N, C-alpha and C positions, 0 to 999 in steps of 0.2 A: 743919607744913603751909605751903606757900608763901603762901597768902592770909592766914592768921592771923599768920604771921611778918611779912609786909609791914605789915599793919594795926597790929600792936603796935609795930613800929619807927617808923612814922610818928607814932603818939601819943607814944611816948617821946621822939623827936627834937624834936617841937614843944614838949613840956613843958620840955625842957632849954634851949631858947632863948627861952622866954617872958619877957616883962617885965610882970608883973601890974599894974604902975602904969599901963600904957597901955590895959589891957583895958576899963575903964569908958568911956573916951572913944571907943574903937573901937566899942563896942556902941551908944553913944548916937548916933554919927554914922550908923551903918547902921540905926538904929531896929530893932534885932534883939532878939527875945525870947530867942534862944539866946545864952549868954554867950561872950565871947572869952577866949582865953588871954593875949593881948597879944603876938602874934607878927606882926611887920610883913612886908611882901612879900619883901624881899631874904633875910632869914634863913629864911623859910618855903620859898622856892624852893630854897635851898641844902639844907635838910633833905630835901625831897621828891626832888630830883635824886639825892642820895646814897643814900637808901633805895631808890628805884626801881632804881638800878644794882646795889645789893647784894642785892636780893630780887627776882630776875626771876620772872615768872609764865609758866607753860608754854603756856597756850592761851587762847582767847577766853573760855571759861567761867570760868577762874580770874581773868582780868582783870576781867570784869564783876562777878564775885562780890566782888572786892576793892573795886571802886568802890562797890558797893552797901553793903558793910559799913562803909566809911569814911563814907559818906553817912548811911545810916539809923541807924548806931550812934554817930553823932557826939554828943559832949557839948559840944563847943566849935565855933564857926563855922569856925575854921581847919582843922578836920578835913574839913569839907565843901569848903573850898578845895583841900585836898590831894586829895580825890576827883576834883575837876574837873581838877587838874593831872595825875592819873593817866590820865584820859581822853585827854589830849593828849601823853603821853609818847612820845618818838620810837620806842621799842622796840615800841609797839603800834599804829603807823600802819597796819599790815596790817588792823586791825579797823575802820578808818574807812570804813565802807560803809553801805549802806541798812539792813543787818541790825542796825546799832547804834542806829538812830533810836528804837526803842522805849525803850531805856535813856535816851537824851537827853530824850525826852518825859517820862519818869518824873521825872527830875531837875528839869526846867523846871517842871512842874506842882507838884511837891512843894516846890521851893525858893521859888517865887512871890515873887522879889524881884530887882531889877535887877542886883545884883552877881553873882549866879549866872547869870541868864538871858542877859545880854549876851555874856558869854564863850562860853557854849554856842551862842548864835545865830550869832555872827559867825565863831567859830574852830573850831566842831565841825560844826554843822548846815550852815553855809555851804559848807565844802570838800566835804562829801558831796554836796550839791546840785550843785556845780560839776562834780564827777567823774561824776555819773550823773543828768543832767537828766531823762531820759525817765522814770526810776523815781520820782525825788524831787519833781519839779515838781508833780504832782497832790497830793501830800501837803502841800506848802507852801501850795498854794491852799486845801486843806481846813483847815489850821491857821489861816489868815487869817480864817476865819469861825467858829472854834470858840468855845464859851462861855467858855473860859479865856482871860483877857486876856494871859497870859504866852505862850501859844502864838501868839496873834495878834501880839504884839510880836516874837516869834522869826521869824515869817513875814516881817514887814516888814524886819527887820534881817538876814535871811539872806544878802542879796547885798551887804552893807555893804562888803566888800573886793574886789568884782568889777571895779570900774573899767569899762574898755571891754568887758568880758565880761558886763556886766549885761544880763539879759533884761528889756527895758523892758516888754514885755507882762506878764510876771509881776510886775514892780514895781508897775505900775498895778493889776493884779488883786488884789494883797494890800493896797494902800493904800486903794482906793476903798470896800471894805465897812466901813472903819473911820473914814471921814471925819467921820461925824456923832457918833462916840463922844466923850463928854466926859472920858474917862479921861486923866489927865495923862501916864501912861507910854505910851499909844498915840499921843497927840498929839506927844509928844517924839520917839518913834520915827519917825513919819512925817516930821517935819522933819529928823531926823538922816539918814535914808536919802536924802532928796532933797538935803540939803546935801553928803553924801558923793559922790553922783553928779555934783553940780555941778562938782566938780574935773575931771571928764571932759568933761561937756557942759553948760556953764552956760546955753546958749541953750535947750536942751530943758527944763531945770528952770525957767527964767524963764517959758517959754511954758506949762508945766504949771501953775505957780502962778497965772498970770494967768487961765488957763481955768477954774480951780477956786477962784477968789478967794472966792466966796460960801460954799464948803463947807469950805475949810481953816480951821482955828482960827488965831487970831493967833499962838499959840505955834508951830504948824507952819510958818506962812508966815515968821515971823521966823527960825526955825532954817534953813529951806530956803534962804533968800536971804542968810544971814550972810556967806558967802565970795564972793558975786558982786558 
């Protein structure tokens, strides 16, 4: 079966290039309860690229099933990284639309850590938003006030790569419900989103920070103005 074959090949391929001596340090750095195999980014990418080419999936249902099996069946964190890589594989770009957002929401909420969430926010959710603003913008606004902090972080970071295409109304709308939150990851995300947009319009960011000086945390202000 295509799904089972792909998943098995990913696991076998990762195990073959693992360096167990690196695993404890990787786990400690990521503060992960799930262990690592000890596969760094370059060999991991080589494995996934090869496996995804050799084991094509016939349709959206199979693709989503493979992502979920790699994710929920993971014994090691690298298998979850492989699941995220599969979501971004070129062969499955046709599936990058609003219908895939429930899958990404599932991974974001279940993963609940920055290494998973930031990739999904900026390189999966973001492009879908850019391609279908009418459908996705209301969802991003809803995520910005969700009880789950990782969905809120995703909403804040969703336009990270948009540059001049940034919807400033949406950026403000997702930042402002979170200005008073003391969570480090939300404060960092606010600063990061503003800092990234500052490459496009530093005057707008400077003015926004000045207007919200009493609300922005020191971390958010410092990050926002870092490159101005």
